[in-house]
C-alpha positions in Angstrom: -145.2 -68.6 -156.6 -141.4 -68.8 -156.3 -139.8 -67.6 -153.1 -138.2 -64.2 -153.3 -134.7 -64.9 -151.9 -133.8 -61.2 -151.9 -136.4 -60.4 -149.2 -135.0 -60.0 -145.8 -137.0 -61.0 -142.7 -138.0 -58.6 -139.9 -137.1 -59.6 -136.3 -139.9 -59.2 -133.8 -139.2 -59.7 -130.1 -142.0 -60.0 -127.5 -140.9 -59.8 -123.9 -142.6 -59.7 -120.5 -140.8 -57.9 -117.7 -142.3 -60.1 -115.0 -141.5 -63.4 -116.6 -142.2 -66.4 -114.2 -142.0 -70.1 -114.5 -145.4 -71.9 -114.8 -145.4 -73.3 -111.2 -144.5 -69.9 -109.8 -147.2 -68.4 -111.8 -149.8 -70.8 -110.5 -148.8 -70.2 -106.9 -148.9 -66.4 -107.4 -152.4 -66.6 -108.9 -153.8 -68.7 -106.1 -152.4 -66.3 -103.5 -153.8 -63.3 -105.1 -157.2 -65.0 -105.4 -157.3 -65.7 -101.7 -156.5 -62.1 -100.8 -159.1 -60.8 -103.3 -156.6 -59.2 -105.8 -156.7 -59.5 -109.5 -153.8 -60.8 -111.5 -151.5 -58.0 -112.7 -151.4 -57.5 -116.5 -148.1 -58.4 -117.9 -146.1 -55.8 -119.7 -145.2 -56.6 -123.3 -142.5 -55.1 -125.4 -142.4 -55.5 -129.1 -139.3 -54.7 -131.0 -139.3 -54.8 -134.8 -135.9 -54.7 -136.4 -135.3 -54.5 -140.1 -132.1 -55.5 -141.8 -130.5 -52.1 -141.0 -131.2 -52.3 -137.3 -130.7 -56.0 -136.7 -129.9 -57.6 -139.9 -126.5 -58.6 -138.7 -127.9 -59.9 -135.4 -130.5 -62.0 -137.2 -127.9 -63.5 -139.4 -125.9 -64.7 -136.4 -128.8 -66.3 -134.6 -129.0 -70.1 -134.6 -132.1 -72.3 -134.1 -131.0 -73.0 -130.5 -131.1 -69.4 -129.6 -134.7 -68.9 -130.7 -136.7 -67.2 -127.9 -140.1 -66.7 -129.5 -139.1 -64.3 -132.2 -141.6 -63.8 -135.0 -140.5 -63.4 -138.6 -142.5 -61.6 -141.2 -141.9 -61.9 -145.0 -143.4 -60.0 -147.9 -143.7 -56.7 -145.9 -143.3 -53.6 -147.9 -140.3 -51.5 -146.9 -140.7 -48.1 -145.4 -139.5 -45.2 -147.5 -136.2 -43.9 -146.2 -135.0 -40.3 -146.0 -133.2 -40.4 -149.4 -136.5 -41.3 -151.1 -138.4 -38.5 -149.4 -135.7 -36.0 -150.3 -135.7 -37.2 -154.0 -139.5 -36.6 -154.2 -139.2 -33.1 -152.8 -136.4 -32.3 -155.2 -138.6 -33.4 -158.1 -141.4 -31.2 -157.0 -139.0 -28.2 -156.6 -137.6 -28.9 -160.0 -141.1 -28.9 -161.5 -141.9 -25.7 -159.7 -138.7 -24.1 -161.0 -139.5 -25.2 -164.6 -142.9 -23.5 -164.2 -141.4 -20.3 -163.0 -138.8 -20.3 -165.8 -141.5 -20.7 -168.5 -143.5 -17.9 -167.1 -140.5 -15.6 -166.9 -139.6 -16.4 -170.6 -143.2 -15.6 -171.6 -143.1 -12.4 -169.6 -139.8 -11.3 -171.3 -141.2 -12.1 -174.8 -144.3 -10.0 -174.0 -142.2 -7.1 -172.7 -139.9 -7.2 -175.8 -142.8 -7.2 -178.2 -144.6 -4.5 -176.4 -141.5 -2.3 -176.2 -140.8 -2.9 -179.9 -144.3 -1.9 -180.9 -144.2 1.2 -178.7 -140.8 2.2 -180.1 -142.0 1.8 -183.7 -145.2 3.7 -183.0 -143.2 6.6 -181.4 -140.8 6.6 -184.3 -143.7 6.9 -186.8 -145.3 9.6 -184.8 -142.0 11.5 -184.5 -141.6 11.4 -188.3 -145.0 13.1 -188.8 -144.8 15.6 -185.9 -141.1 15.8 -185.2 -141.8 16.5 -181.5 -138.4 15.4 -180.3 -136.2 16.7 -183.1 -133.6 19.5 -183.0 -133.6 22.7 -184.9 -130.4 21.8 -186.8 -130.5 22.7 -190.5 -130.0 20.0 -193.2 -129.3 20.7 -196.8 -131.6 18.7 -199.2 -131.3 18.6 -203.0 -134.6 17.9 -204.7 -134.2 16.6 -208.3 -136.3 17.6 -211.2 -139.8 15.9 -211.5 -139.5 14.3 -208.0 -142.8 12.9 -206.6 -143.8 12.5 -203.0 -142.3 9.0 -202.7 -139.0 10.2 -204.2 -138.9 13.0 -201.7 -139.6 10.7 -198.7 -136.8 8.5 -199.8 -134.5 11.5 -200.0 -135.6 12.6 -196.5 -135.0 9.1 -195.2 -131.5 9.0 -196.8 -130.7 12.3 -195.0 -132.0 11.0 -191.6 -135.0 13.3 -191.5 -137.5 10.5 -191.3 -136.9 7.0 -189.9 -139.9 5.0 -191.2 -140.0 5.7 -194.9 -142.6 3.0 -195.7 -145.0 4.2 -193.0 -144.6 7.8 -194.2 -145.5 6.9 -197.8 -148.5 4.9 -196.7 -149.6 7.7 -194.3 -149.3 10.4 -196.9 -151.2 8.3 -199.5 -154.0 7.6 -197.0 -154.2 11.3 -196.0 -154.3 12.4 -199.6 -157.1 9.9 -200.3 -159.2 10.9 -197.3 -158.8 14.6 -197.9 -159.0 14.3 -201.7 -155.8 16.2 -202.2 -154.4 16.9 -205.6 -151.1 15.5 -206.6 -148.6 18.2 -205.6 -145.9 19.6 -207.9 -142.5 20.1 -206.3 -139.7 22.5 -207.2 -136.3 21.1 -207.8 -133.3 22.7 -206.1 -131.3 23.0 -202.9 -133.3 23.4 -199.8 -132.4 24.2 -196.2 -134.8 22.5 -193.8 -134.8 22.1 -190.1 -135.0 18.6 -188.5 -138.1 19.6 -186.4 -140.3 20.5 -189.4 -142.0 17.1 -189.7 -143.1 15.3 -192.8 -145.9 17.7 -193.8 -143.6 20.6 -193.2 -140.9 19.2 -195.5 -143.3 18.4 -198.3 -144.9 21.9 -198.0 -141.5 23.5 -198.2 -140.8 21.8 -201.5 -144.2 22.6 -203.2 -144.5 24.8 -206.1 -147.4 26.8 -204.5 -147.2 27.8 -200.9 -150.5 29.6 -200.4 -151.5 31.3 -197.2 -148.3 33.2 -196.5 -148.1 37.0 -196.3 -146.7 38.6 -199.4 -143.9 41.1 -199.8 -143.3 43.6 -202.6 -139.6 44.1 -203.5 -138.1 46.2 -206.2 -134.7 45.1 -207.6 -132.8 47.9 -209.3 -131.0 47.4 -212.6 -127.3 46.8 -212.3 -127.3 45.1 -208.9 -125.0 42.2 -208.2 -126.3 38.9 -206.8 -125.0 39.8 -203.3 -126.8 43.1 -203.4 -130.1 41.4 -204.4 -129.8 38.7 -201.8 -129.2 41.3 -199.0 -132.3 43.2 -200.1 -134.5 40.0 -200.1 -133.3 39.1 -196.6 -134.0 42.7 -195.4 -137.6 42.5 -196.7 -138.1 39.1 -195.0 -138.3 37.1 -198.3 -135.5 34.7 -197.7 -132.1 34.3 -196.0 -129.3 35.7 -198.1 -127.1 32.7 -197.2 -129.8 30.3 -198.5 -130.2 32.0 -201.8 -126.4 32.1 -202.4 -126.2 28.3 -201.6 -129.1 27.6 -203.9 -127.5 29.6 -206.7 -124.4 27.6 -206.4 -125.9 24.2 -205.8 -129.2 24.0 -207.8 -129.6 22.9 -211.4 -132.5 25.0 -212.7 -134.5 23.6 -215.5 -134.3 26.4 -218.1 -133.2 25.9 -221.7 -131.3 29.2 -221.8 -129.1 28.1 -218.8 -127.7 25.3 -220.9 -126.3 27.9 -223.2 -124.3 29.6 -220.4 -120.6 28.7 -220.5 -119.5 27.3 -217.2 -116.1 29.1 -216.8 -114.4 27.9 -213.6 -113.3 31.5 -213.0 -116.9 32.7 -213.1 -118.3 34.1 -209.8 -121.9 32.8 -210.3 -123.3 31.0 -213.3 -126.5 33.0 -212.9 -125.0 36.4 -212.3 -126.6 38.6 -215.0 -129.8 36.5 -215.2 -131.7 37.6 -212.1 -133.8 40.0 -214.1 -134.3 43.4 -212.3 -137.9 44.2 -211.7 -140.6 44.7 -209.0 -141.7 41.4 -207.6 -144.2 40.0 -205.2 -142.8 37.3 -203.0 -144.2 35.2 -200.1 -142.7 36.0 -196.8 -140.2 33.3 -195.7 -140.1 31.9 -199.2 -138.1 29.0 -200.3 -134.9 30.3 -202.1 -135.5 28.1 -205.2 -138.9 29.6 -205.8 -137.5 33.1 -205.4 -134.7 32.4 -207.9 -137.2 30.9 -210.3 -139.2 34.2 -210.3 -136.2 36.0 -211.6 -135.4 33.4 -214.1 -139.0 33.3 -215.4 -138.8 37.0 -215.9 -135.5 36.8 -217.8 -136.9 33.9 -220.0 -139.9 36.1 -220.9 -137.7 39.1 -221.7 -135.1 37.2 -223.9 -137.3 37.0 -227.0 -136.6 35.3 -230.3 -136.0 38.7 -231.7 -133.1 39.2 -229.2 -131.7 35.8 -230.1 -131.8 36.5 -233.9 -129.9 39.8 -233.3 -127.3 38.1 -231.2 -126.8 35.5 -233.9 -126.5 38.4 -236.5 -123.7 39.9 -234.4 -122.0 36.6 -234.1 -122.3 36.6 -230.3 -123.9 34.2 -227.9 -126.7 35.1 -225.5 -124.2 34.9 -222.6 -121.7 37.3 -224.4 -124.6 39.8 -225.0 -125.5 39.7 -221.2 -121.8 40.2 -220.3 -121.6 43.2 -222.6 -125.0 44.5 -221.2 -123.7 44.2 -217.6 -120.7 46.3 -218.4 -122.8 48.9 -220.2 -125.2 48.9 -217.2 -122.3 49.7 -214.8 -120.5 52.1 -217.0 -123.3 54.3 -218.3 -124.5 57.2 -216.3 -128.0 57.0 -217.9 -129.9 55.3 -220.6 -128.9 57.8 -223.3 -125.2 56.9 -223.0 -125.7 53.1 -223.3 -125.6 52.7 -227.0 -122.5 54.8 -227.4 -120.7 52.8 -224.7 -121.9 49.7 -226.4 -120.4 50.9 -229.7 -117.0 51.3 -227.9 -117.1 47.8 -226.6 -118.2 46.3 -229.9 -115.6 48.3 -231.8 -112.8 47.0 -229.6 -114.0 43.4 -229.7 -114.1 43.7 -233.5 -110.5 45.1 -233.7 -108.8 43.1 -231.0 -105.5 43.2 -232.9 -105.3 46.9 -232.3 -107.4 47.1 -229.1 -107.0 43.7 -227.3 -108.3 44.9 -223.9 -111.5 46.7 -223.0 -110.0 48.7 -220.1 -113.2 49.0 -218.1 -112.9 50.0 -214.5 -116.3 48.5 -213.7 -115.0 44.9 -214.0 -112.3 45.5 -211.3 -114.8 47.3 -209.1 -117.2 44.4 -209.3 -114.6 42.0 -207.9 -113.2 44.3 -205.2 -116.5 45.7 -203.9 -118.9 42.8 -204.2 -117.0 39.5 -204.5 -113.9 39.7 -202.4 -115.7 40.6 -199.2 -117.9 37.4 -199.6 -115.4 34.7 -200.7 -112.5 32.9 -199.1 -109.0 34.4 -199.7 -108.1 31.3 -201.7 -110.7 32.3 -204.4 -110.0 36.0 -204.4 -106.8 35.9 -206.6 -108.3 34.0 -209.5 -111.3 36.4 -209.6 -109.1 39.4 -209.4 -106.9 38.2 -212.3 -109.6 36.9 -214.6 -112.1 39.7 -214.3 -109.5 42.5 -215.0 -110.2 43.9 -218.4 -106.9 45.7 -218.3 -104.8 42.5 -218.1 -107.0 40.1 -220.1 -108.2 40.2 -223.7 -111.8 40.4 -224.6 -114.7 39.9 -222.2 -114.5 38.8 -218.5 -115.6 35.2 -217.6 -119.2 36.3 -216.7 -121.5 39.3 -216.2 -120.6 41.8 -213.5 -124.2 42.6 -212.6 -127.8 41.9 -213.6 -128.6 44.3 -216.4 -132.0 45.6 -217.3 -133.8 45.7 -220.7 -132.2 49.1 -221.8 -128.7 47.7 -221.3 -129.6 44.5 -223.1 -131.1 46.5 -226.0 -128.0 48.6 -226.1 -125.7 45.5 -226.2 -127.8 44.1 -229.1 -128.2 47.4 -231.0 -125.1 49.6 -230.5 -124.7 52.9 -232.2 -122.7 52.9 -235.3 -119.6 54.9 -234.3 -115.8 54.9 -234.6 -115.3 55.4 -230.9 -112.8 53.3 -228.9 -112.6 55.3 -225.7 -114.9 57.0 -223.2 -114.5 58.8 -219.9 -116.9 60.4 -217.3 -116.5 63.4 -215.0 -118.0 63.4 -211.5 -121.3 64.8 -212.9 -121.8 61.8 -215.2 -121.0 63.5 -218.4 -119.5 61.2 -221.0 -116.4 62.1 -223.1 -116.0 59.9 -226.2 -112.9 59.5 -228.4 -111.7 57.7 -231.5 -108.0 58.0 -230.9 -105.6 57.8 -227.9 -104.8 61.5 -228.4 -108.4 62.5 -228.1 -108.8 60.3 -225.1 -105.9 62.0 -223.4 -107.3 65.4 -224.2 -110.6 64.3 -222.7 -108.7 63.4 -219.5 -107.7 67.0 -219.1 -111.3 68.1 -219.7 -112.5 65.7 -217.0 -110.0 67.1 -214.5 -111.2 70.7 -215.2 -114.8 69.6 -214.8 -114.1 67.8 -211.6 -112.3 70.8 -210.1 -115.3 73.0 -210.4 
């Protein structure tokens, strides 16, 4: 084996503190033997120096200076402090890596658990709405919408967060309970955020069984605002909600498509909430309430009525406008066909009688419309509904007429009257000329003075 020149020897020094020459040692031993003493044990001192402790000294030694030193080669070096510290650092590093991996795993578990919990609470909140406010949100349900369509609408309006879960939940619930596919009513709805999924879907349903019912009679000749106030008074529905639905809902009736949408018209459906006695559910949805009125009108407006309107050269809407004026102007049923004749005569001879001059159209605006609309809308209604300043019929009906007024509008008496007046007792004074009309004015003054 080749000699390793890189190895450095160790210096080993053995020394005796009581060193003596050989002859002195023999003499000392004999003396001690004569006196009966044993020889003292010499004291040895062994010093081992490596190259750090005595390397320089070893290098400077010469052969002549050798004093019994012993040199060892091939001895493994003792680990120094730097090596020990390096080993400790590695162990600490491994320990830190282990702690870091555990911390990462713990964070991942916490994040996943938190996400699952948050998702579960969100799903539960969509169904029960236990942490939602009572704020009201306006929802517009289109025609023929199904449950999935409605859930999408609810999600778009922020009323449910987990739309996919809600769809699956309702489908599973319907299957387990063997529920029939519900029919929903289109229209504008006002729902509270804390109603929950089942509450929303129940609100939009065609049938809302289980509620208390209310009987309400709607008199002939009432305006929409009057009708809404009565419905609210009887606990059927909020007046504000009905008004909003009337303005914002597109109801699916063929006759509504025949109504001219004049921008100056107060309500498109004024004149079509047919007066009658109705049974409503308490706290009803406004759309279902309005549909009851419209169903009744649709049933009353027969093919016979439409044929007669066509014979007169008038539309359904024009007949209802005339009927609404008759309803408000006549003191009783017996006067209706005579008043109808005056209106038809004027409409047929507009060159001579361009305006109807009916006070009821102005009263409708001043008494029922202006108190309920912004000032910015009041001027156009006042101008357009005045039958003193405008030719022909006003933009829309001024009330909701009953069947007697509609019949009178369709079948007027055959007269040559162009004027009428009333005294305070309701008696009617008819005239064919302006002179007769003026004379009737004096007669009314005399009657009223009694």
